[in-house]
ZAMARGU-4260 file (C-alpha; in steps of 0.2 Angstrom, whole numbers, plus 5000, padded with zeros to 4 digits):
<rodrens>
0) 5000/5000/5000 | 5014/5012/5004 | 5023/5008/4988 | 5007/5012/4978 | 5005/5029/4988
5) 5023/5033/4984 | 5021/5029/4966 | 5005/5040/4965 | 5013/5055/4974 | 5030/5054/4965
10) 5020/5053/4948 | 5010/5068/4953 | 5025/5079/4958 | 5035/5073/4942 | 5021/5078/4931
15) 5019/5094/4940 | 5037/5098/4939 | 5038/5094/4920 | 5022/5105/4917 | 5030/5119/4926
20) 5046/5118/4916 | 5037/5118/4900 | 5026/5132/4906 | 5041/5143/4911 | 5050/5139/4895
25) 5034/5145/4885 | 5032/5160/4895 | 5051/5165/4892 | 5048/5163/4873 | 5033/5174/4874
30) 5043/5187/4882 | 5057/5186/4870 | 5046/5189/4855 | 5049/5206/4848 | 5043/5212/4831
35) 5037/5228/4822 | 5021/5229/4811 | 5021/5242/4797 | 5005/5246/4786 | 5007/5252/4768
40) 4997/5254/4752 | 4997/5238/4742 | 5001/5238/4723 | 4982/5235/4720 | 4975/5248/4731
45) 4972/5236/4746 | 4978/5239/4764 | 4994/5229/4766 | 5007/5225/4780 | 5024/5218/4783
50) 5032/5212/4799 | 5050/5213/4805 | 5056/5200/4818 | 5067/5211/4829 | 5069/5199/4843
55) 5082/5185/4846 | 5070/5171/4842 | 5059/5165/4827 | 5041/5170/4826 | 5026/5164/4817
60) 5012/5176/4811 | 4996/5166/4812 | 4983/5180/4810 | 4981/5198/4803 | 4966/5208/4809
65) 4961/5225/4800 | 4948/5236/4810 | 4941/5253/4809 | 4952/5263/4821 | 4938/5275/4826
70) 4924/5263/4829 | 4933/5247/4833 | 4923/5237/4820 | 4933/5222/4813 | 4934/5224/4794
75) 4943/5208/4791 | 4952/5194/4800 | 4964/5183/4790 | 4971/5167/4797 | 4977/5150/4790
80) 4960/5147/4782 | 4965/5160/4769 | 4961/5178/4764 | 4978/5186/4764 | 4991/5185/4750
85) 5003/5177/4754 | 4993/5165/4765 | 4996/5163/4784 | 5005/5157/4794 | 5021/5166/4789
90) 5037/5160/4799 | 5051/5173/4802 | 5068/5170/4809 | 5077/5183/4820 | 5080/5199/4810
95) 5070/5194/4795 | 5057/5204/4786 | 5041/5196/4780 | 5035/5199/4762 | 5022/5212/4760
100) 5005/5204/4765 | 4990/5210/4755 | 4975/5209/4767 | 4962/5211/4753 | 4954/5226/4762
105) 4952/5240/4749 | 4959/5257/4755 | 4944/5267/4754 | 4948/5278/4769 | 4963/5290/4766
110) 4963/5299/4783 | 4979/5296/4793 | 4976/5282/4805 | 4960/5276/4798 | 4964/5257/4799
115) 4971/5248/4814 | 4981/5233/4809 | 4985/5219/4822 | 4998/5205/4818 | 4996/5190/4830
120) 5009/5176/4833 | 5007/5158/4837 | 5013/5162/4855 | 4998/5175/4857 | 5008/5191/4856
125) 5000/5206/4847 | 5008/5221/4839 | 4998/5235/4830 | 5001/5248/4817 | 4990/5262/4810
130) 4987/5265/4792 | 4989/5277/4783 | 5003/5281/4795 | 4999/5297/4805 | 5010/5312/4800
135) 5004/5326/4811 | 5016/5334/4823 | 5006/5326/4838 | 5006/5309/4830 | 5025/5310/4827
140) 5028/5316/4845 | 5018/5301/4851 | 5028/5289/4841 | 5044/5297/4848 | 5039/5295/4866
145) 5032/5278/4864 | 5042/5268/4852 | 5060/5274/4852 | 5061/5288/4839 | 5074/5301/4841
150) 5075/5314/4827 | 5071/5305/4811 | 5076/5288/4817 | 5066/5275/4826 | 5078/5263/4836
155) 5070/5246/4840 | 5075/5244/4859 | 5074/5225/4859 | 5084/5223/4843 | 5101/5227/4851
160) 5110/5211/4848 | 5128/5205/4850 | 5137/5192/4839 | 5154/5182/4841 | 5165/5182/4826
165) 5171/5167/4816 | 5183/5165/4802 | 5174/5161/4785 | 5174/5162/4766 | 5169/5180/4765
170) 5178/5194/4756 | 5184/5201/4774 | 5187/5183/4781 | 5174/5187/4795 | 5157/5180/4798
175) 5144/5183/4812 | 5140/5168/4823 | 5121/5167/4822 | 5109/5168/4830 | 5116/5183/4841
180) 5110/5186/4859 | 5102/5202/4867 | 5116/5213/4871 | 5110/5221/4888 | 5122/5208/4897
185) 5138/5202/4888 | 5151/5190/4895 | 5167/5200/4898 | 5178/5185/4892 | 5173/5188/4873
190) 5188/5195/4864 | 5179/5202/4848 | 5161/5207/4846 | 5149/5214/4833 | 5132/5222/4836
195) 5116/5225/4826 | 5102/5237/4828 | 5086/5238/4819 | 5082/5256/4813 | 5068/5264/4804
200) 5067/5280/4795 | 5053/5291/4800 | 5057/5307/4791 | 5041/5318/4790 | 5044/5321/4772
205) 5047/5303/4768 | 5065/5306/4763 | 5078/5291/4763 | 5093/5292/4774 | 5110/5286/4767
210) 5122/5281/4781 | 5140/5284/4777 | 5155/5274/4783 | 5158/5285/4798 | 5142/5279/4806
215) 5146/5270/4822 | 5140/5265/4839 | 5152/5269/4854 | 5152/5263/4872 | 5157/5274/4887
220) 5161/5262/4901 | 5163/5262/4920 | 5171/5249/4931 | 5162/5249/4947 | 5174/5241/4960
225) 5189/5252/4955 | 5179/5267/4949 | 5189/5266/4932 | 5183/5274/4916 | 5186/5267/4899
230) 5183/5281/4886 | 5173/5279/4870 | 5176/5262/4862 | 5169/5263/4844 | 5161/5249/4832
235) 5160/5256/4815 | 5146/5251/4803 | 5150/5237/4790 | 5141/5229/4776 | 5135/5211/4776
240) 5126/5198/4766 | 5117/5187/4778 | 5130/5183/4791 | 5145/5187/4780 | 5154/5203/4783
245) 5160/5212/4767 | 5177/5219/4765 | 5171/5236/4759 | 5156/5247/4764 | 5141/5249/4753
250) 5132/5264/4760 | 5116/5258/4769 | 5100/5266/4763 | 5086/5268/4776 | 5070/5270/4766
255) 5055/5278/4774 | 5046/5267/4786 | 5056/5251/4781 | 5064/5243/4796 | 5083/5239/4792
260) 5095/5229/4803 | 5112/5238/4803 | 5128/5229/4809 | 5143/5237/4818 | 5159/5228/4819
265) 5175/5237/4813 | 5188/5245/4824 | 5189/5260/4811 | 5179/5266/4796 | 5178/5254/4782
270) 5182/5261/4764 | 5167/5263/4754 | 5165/5252/4738 | 5151/5264/4732 | 5148/5282/4735
275) 5161/5295/4741 | 5176/5291/4751 | 5184/5304/4762 | 5200/5310/4754 | 5213/5308/4768
280) 5213/5289/4768 | 5207/5288/4786 | 5197/5272/4782 | 5203/5254/4777 | 5196/5237/4772
285) 5188/5227/4786 | 5201/5214/4783 | 5215/5227/4788 | 5204/5236/4801 | 5199/5220/4811
290) 5185/5217/4822 | 5183/5228/4838 | 5186/5219/4855 | 5179/5227/4871 | 5192/5220/4883
295) 5181/5224/4898 | 5183/5218/4916 | 5168/5210/4924 | 5157/5222/4932 | 5159/5235/4919
300) 5143/5245/4914 | 5143/5254/4897 | 5132/5267/4890 | 5129/5265/4872 | 5127/5279/4859
305) 5124/5279/4840 | 5132/5292/4829 | 5125/5293/4812 | 5131/5303/4797 | 5127/5304/4779
310) 5113/5311/4768 | 5094/5314/4768 | 5087/5313/4750 | 5070/5311/4741 | 5071/5295/4731
315) 5075/5291/4718 | 5094/5295/4718 | 5111/5287/4714 | 5125/5284/4726 | 5137/5290/4713
320) 5129/5307/4714 | 5133/5309/4733 | 5147/5320/4739 | 5153/5326/4757 | 5150/5344/4752
325) 5131/5339/4751 | 5130/5329/4767 | 5115/5335/4776 | 5112/5322/4790 | 5119/5317/4806
330) 5113/5312/4824 | 5121/5307/4840 | 5108/5297/4849 | 5109/5289/4867 | 5102/5272/4866
335) 5104/5258/4879 | 5117/5251/4892 | 5127/5235/4893 | 5134/5226/4908 | 5149/5215/4905
340) 5149/5200/4917
</rodrens>
């Protein structure tokens, strides 16, 4: 009898423990999901949307809902039974953009914010977008206060990712070890690092932003136990194809309202393979420059800033037409903090 009781009790606690492990893992994954939803006009005049996975894990979009933002009336709900083009569900890896999804809802309302679009994941998270995107000063101020926009750039808070570097068959000889990890806490033992941040151009006139090779992130670091200060360690912008880092820099174009993931890795500015190069030879190939290494002690806390430079231009334009005499854009933006453990 005692053996039967022990078996029943043990089985109960084993099942409960297994359930809680699974539950906690699922909760952690729900909290890790980060993505941005953007509405746009489709080529056929329908309300369309695309999704950018800005978090560290893959997501699956299982439903898109379009409603009247004023009345709350649901106009259409698309799921796996059909209705959207392409059909749902749509799986996205970390850092990946979805194709433009045509909801089939005709764009009959032209006032800013007429449509409320919701994108729902398999894990139950929901993100929203207004379409047409509001462009009044109060709307833009609201976006800046609630979503991370500073100046003309929206910086996705939870897209801040670090990568270790591996040797590979790329033009620079460097590749990112993917997937990366959220960079709010980083092991101090890592000798070389690269970072990525997802940026969105929110210029009120819908101009594109072209980032030149002097764009960088930098860390201003403090070591608590000894009150030491490590001043301004830079990671310059680089070009990449998937996880491969290119030996020269192709100016990155941020088109209006399109989330773009930008990678920072080099110890110095990288010579541009298109567009202008600054005349004094300050930049070099990534192979010669090398990957930045923080060399931080455990317990070092760093502020992270983004310094951008380049041009704001109304499309279409050609990179060959750019010159530094016409450069008209630059920001120095406080972003996040990183603790080295």
